[in-house]
C-alpha positions as CSV (number, residue, x, y, z in Angstrom):
1,X,98.3,52.3,-9.1
2,X,101.9,52.8,-8.1
3,X,105.0,51.1,-7.2
4,X,105.3,50.2,-3.5
5,X,108.8,50.5,-1.9
6,X,110.2,48.4,0.9
7,X,109.2,51.0,3.5
8,X,105.6,51.3,2.2
9,X,106.1,54.5,0.1
10,X,103.9,54.6,-3.0
11,X,106.2,55.7,-5.9
12,X,105.3,57.3,-9.2
13,X,104.9,55.2,-12.3
14,X,105.3,56.0,-16.0
15,X,102.3,56.8,-18.2
16,X,100.1,57.8,-15.3
17,X,98.0,60.1,-17.4
18,X,97.4,57.5,-20.0
19,X,96.5,54.9,-17.4
20,X,93.9,57.2,-15.8
21,X,92.4,58.2,-19.1
22,X,92.0,54.6,-20.3
23,X,90.6,53.5,-16.9
24,X,88.1,56.4,-16.9
25,X,86.9,55.3,-20.3
26,X,86.4,51.8,-18.9
27,X,84.2,53.1,-16.1
28,X,86.5,53.4,-13.2
29,X,85.2,56.0,-10.7
30,X,88.2,56.5,-8.3
31,X,91.9,56.6,-8.8
32,X,94.5,56.1,-6.1
33,X,97.6,57.7,-7.4
34,X,101.0,58.4,-5.9
35,X,101.5,62.1,-4.9
36,X,104.7,62.0,-6.8
37,X,102.7,61.7,-10.1
38,X,100.8,64.8,-9.3
39,X,103.0,67.2,-11.3
40,X,102.6,65.0,-14.4
41,X,98.8,65.0,-14.4
42,X,98.0,68.7,-14.7
43,X,96.7,68.3,-18.2
44,X,93.8,66.0,-17.1
45,X,90.3,67.4,-17.3
46,X,88.9,68.6,-13.9
47,X,86.2,66.0,-14.3
48,X,88.8,63.3,-14.1
49,X,91.1,65.0,-11.6
50,X,88.2,65.3,-9.1
51,X,88.2,61.5,-8.9
52,X,91.9,61.2,-8.0
53,X,92.9,60.3,-4.4
54,X,96.6,61.1,-3.8
55,X,98.6,58.7,-1.6
56,X,102.1,58.8,-0.2
57,X,102.3,55.6,1.8
58,X,100.5,52.2,1.7
59,X,99.6,52.7,5.4
60,X,97.2,55.4,4.4
61,X,95.2,53.0,2.2
62,X,92.6,51.8,4.8
63,X,91.8,55.3,5.9
64,X,91.5,56.6,2.4
65,X,89.2,53.8,1.3
66,X,87.0,53.6,4.4
67,X,86.8,57.1,5.8
68,X,85.1,60.2,4.7
69,X,87.4,62.9,3.1
70,X,86.9,65.2,6.1
71,X,88.7,62.6,8.3
72,X,92.0,62.5,6.3
73,X,95.2,63.9,7.7
74,X,96.7,67.3,6.6
75,X,99.6,65.6,4.7
76,X,97.3,63.7,2.4
77,X,95.2,65.5,-0.2
78,X,91.9,63.8,-1.0
79,X,89.6,64.8,-3.8
80,X,86.6,62.5,-4.3
81,X,83.5,63.3,-6.1
82,X,80.4,62.4,-4.1
């Protein structure tokens, strides 16, 4: 989730922690979240944080969805539980 700007940046959204917690309860296994929300999610349990994939720009989406974590670029942090 996130707000997409005109240049493709993925912007932070409100209530990110609540959205992730509720989605996790519903069975979601991965969460694509704007990097700008990262500082607001430090209270999430590590079990849930390990399922978060941080994204800065929508252009990163195909690579994040269809590549292994080892192939991601330096400026994108990826944390996916295998």
